[in-house]
C-alpha positions in Angstrom: 8.1 -18.4 -1.1 10.7 -16.3 -1.9 10.4 -13.0 -2.7 7.1 -13.2 -1.7 7.9 -10.7 1.5 9.3 -8.5 -0.9 5.8 -7.7 -2.7 4.2 -5.2 -0.8 7.6 -2.9 -1.0 8.2 -3.8 -4.3 4.0 -1.9 -4.1 5.1 1.2 -2.7 8.3 1.9 -4.9 5.9 1.3 -8.2 3.3 3.6 -6.7 6.2 5.7 -6.7 7.5 5.3 -10.1 4.4 5.5 -11.4 2.7 8.3 -10.0 6.9 10.0 -11.2 5.9 9.2 -14.6 2.3 10.5 -14.9 4.5 13.9 -13.7 6.9 13.4 -16.4 4.5 13.1 -19.6 2.2 15.5 -18.3 -0.6 13.1 -18.3 -3.7 12.9 -16.3 -5.5 10.1 -14.3 -8.2 9.9 -16.9 -5.2 9.5 -20.1 -3.7 7.1 -17.8 -7.1 5.3 -17.2 -7.9 5.7 -21.4 -4.1 4.1 -21.9 -4.6 1.1 -19.8 -8.2 0.7 -20.5 -7.5 -0.8 -23.9 -10.6 -2.7 -24.5 -12.6 0.4 -23.2 -14.3 -1.6 -21.1 -14.8 0.6 -18.3 -11.8 -1.2 -16.2 -8.1 -2.4 -16.3 -8.0 -5.7 -16.1 -4.6 -7.8 -15.3 -3.1 -8.0 -18.5 -4.0 -4.4 -19.5 -2.7 -3.4 -15.5 0.9 -5.8 -16.8 1.1 -4.0 -20.1 0.0 -0.5 -19.1 2.5 -0.4 -16.5 5.1 -2.0 -18.4 4.1 1.1 -20.9 4.5 3.5 -19.1 7.1 3.4 -15.9 9.5 0.7 -17.8 7.5 -2.3 -14.7 8.2 -5.7 -15.8 6.2 -7.1 -13.0 5.4 -10.7 -12.7 1.1 -12.2 -12.7 2.1 -12.4 -8.9 2.9 -8.7 -8.3 -0.1 -7.7 -10.7 -2.4 -9.7 -8.6 -1.4 -7.6 -5.4 -1.9 -4.0 -7.5 -5.8 -5.3 -8.3 -5.9 -6.0 -5.0 -4.7 -2.7 -3.2 -6.5 -0.7 -5.7 -10.3 -2.4 -5.8 -12.5 -1.3 -3.6 -15.4 -3.2 -5.0 -13.7 -7.2 -5.2 -14.3 -7.6 -9.4 -10.6 -8.3 -9.9 -10.2 -5.1 -12.2 -9.1 -1.6 -11.7 -11.8 1.5 -12.7 -11.1 4.7 -12.7 -12.1 6.3 -9.4 -10.1 3.3 -7.7 -6.8 4.5 -9.3 -7.5 7.9 -9.0 -7.7 6.9 -5.2 -4.4 4.8 -5.2 -2.2 7.7 -7.3 -3.7 10.1 -4.4 -2.6 8.2 -1.8 0.8 8.1 -2.8 0.9 12.2 -3.5 
């Protein structure tokens, strides 16, 4: 598939952009998580992540890219991101 090899590079860039946006907006990971977890179930789903990244960092991502991000952060394999998984991913970039 065309472009699939770029997903990992885009992931690194996206995470750096996310951390920059957090810093610029003076948001904690907890605040970011709360903004993205719109159904307040304690986990960020694919659609919530998609909308949250678009709103926060101005990043429009394909469903495949969203899946890659979730895959890279999701340590308990539930296909969602909890606050500790998000925090760990952000700390890796900082």
